[in-house]
C-alpha positions, 0 to 999 in steps of 0.5 A: 345570586348565581355565587350564594344559590350554587355554595348553598347547595354543597352538602358542607355549606352551613346554611340553606337558601329558603327565600329571596326576596326584594322591593324591587320587582325586576331586581336581577336576583329575584330572577337568578333564585326563580329559574334556581328553583329557590322561593321567590317574593316582593315587598315593595315598600311603596305600598306600605304608608310607613317603613314600620308597616313595610318592616312589619311585612318584612318580619312576616316573611322571614317568619312564614320562611323560618316556619316551614323550615323550623326543622333546618333552624333547630336542627343547626343552631343552638336553638332548643326551640322554635316558636311563633305567633302568641307567647303569653305562656313567657313571664319573668317567673317562668324565665323568660320575659314579654312585652307589648310594645307600640312603634309608630303605632304598630302592635308588637308582641318581643318575647325572650326566654332562657334555655 
């Protein structure tokens, strides 16, 4: 973790470490990241009834971190935009696809749009 954080601080490094998370509260990487001023989060799999619920919590944490760094994500990738949340405007007529699905009892919306 220390080596990754040090590398990411170099101006020529093509990424930024925005969040370090683990499902183990005592993970050494969390301590190293916190000491370096990198945001940390513990998402214990033990508090979820299913793997799908645990995965949804991870997705929410990653979405929040990406949203907080929206300008960086769109500026450093080929993304033409960055949308999170309601995708009701996406449909096949508008060059996109959106579908509501159930995965292990959880409602998910999957949306894709051509750039």
